[in-house]
C-alpha positions, -999 to 999 in steps of 0.1 A, spaced: 145 135 -47 148 169 -66 167 197 -50 147 229 -51 155 265 -44 130 291 -33 138 328 -33 113 349 -13 116 386 -21 97 413 -4 87 443 -26 109 473 -26 101 506 -8 66 518 -18 51 553 -18 23 564 5 -8 583 -7 -20 562 -35 -58 559 -39 -57 524 -25 -30 502 -9 -31 479 -39 -21 508 -62 10 520 -43 40 524 -67 76 522 -57 95 553 -45 126 563 -64 145 545 -36 124 514 -42 131 516 -79 169 516 -72 166 488 -47 147 465 -72 173 472 -99 202 466 -75 187 433 -64 184 421 -100 221 429 -105 230 410 -73 210 380 -84 227 380 -118 262 384 -103 256 355 -79 244 333 -107 210 328 -92 185 312 -116 149 323 -121 131 293 -136 97 308 -127 85 338 -107 52 342 -89 42 378 -81 14 395 -63 -7 417 -85 -2 448 -64 15 477 -82 45 477 -59 53 440 -64 48 441 -102 71 472 -104 97 455 -81 96 425 -105 98 446 -136 128 466 -124 145 435 -110 141 418 -144 155 448 -163 188 446 -144 188 408 -141 192 409 -178 172 378 -188 135 372 -195 119 356 -165 89 333 -169 63 347 -145 28 346 -132 10 376 -117 -17 365 -92 -41 383 -69 -38 354 -45 -4 367 -34 -17 402 -24 -16 402 14 -23 365 16 -24 342 46 5 318 50 -17 289 40 -27 307 8 9 315 0 19 278 5 -11 268 -17 1 291 -45 37 279 -42 25 243 -42 7 249 -76 39 262 -92 54 246 -123 78 218 -117 110 239 -118 142 239 -98 143 276 -89 111 293 -79 108 329 -69 80 347 -51 76 385 -49 51 394 -22 44 413 10 51 413 47 42 399 71 36 368 51 70 368 34 87 366 68 61 341 80 69 318 50 107 320 57 101 312 94 77 283 86 101 267 61 135 277 74 127 274 111 142 308 120 129 344 121 145 366 94 137 403 92 128 413 56 131 450 51 119 462 16 135 444 -14 152 417 8 158 384 -9 160 351 11 173 320 -7 162 287 8 169 251 -3 148 220 1 140 188 -16 110 169 -29 96 153 -59 71 181 -63 67 216 -48 37 204 -28 58 176 -12 89 198 -8 70 224 11 59 198 37 95 193 48 120 216 65 142 239 43 176 255 49 181 293 48 211 298 26 214 335 21 196 367 31 204 397 10 190 432 18 197 462 -3 229 479 5 241 450 27 
């Protein structure tokens, strides 16, 4: 049985007033939050074997600023399927991830919170840029996602 780590990250604070919701960029506060979370992940020694990211501007920018301060190249996949998905769609996307030990997803609420609750069995509030680290086990991501996970850490900006 392979031990797996999933980090669910909500995008950082986003601006209002873009032409469409999909095009909303990060605010200066959101830019700082994303960079700070990259520094935290690096300091804690968290690994990013592969990262899945919504194709919305705010999630892509969160990932880009996170990666800059994380200090390492991060294999990633940007997908429109993670833009405001249902829980079932998010689970399907995660189940199709490469066979890695540490998988990250940068997405949106309410589905990020729903995913943590569904896997970890507890409700966790996820303000912008919050990272939740969960651990589970399974021979593949599809099989691991069928079993309960353990919430290990919740890290919000400035916490």
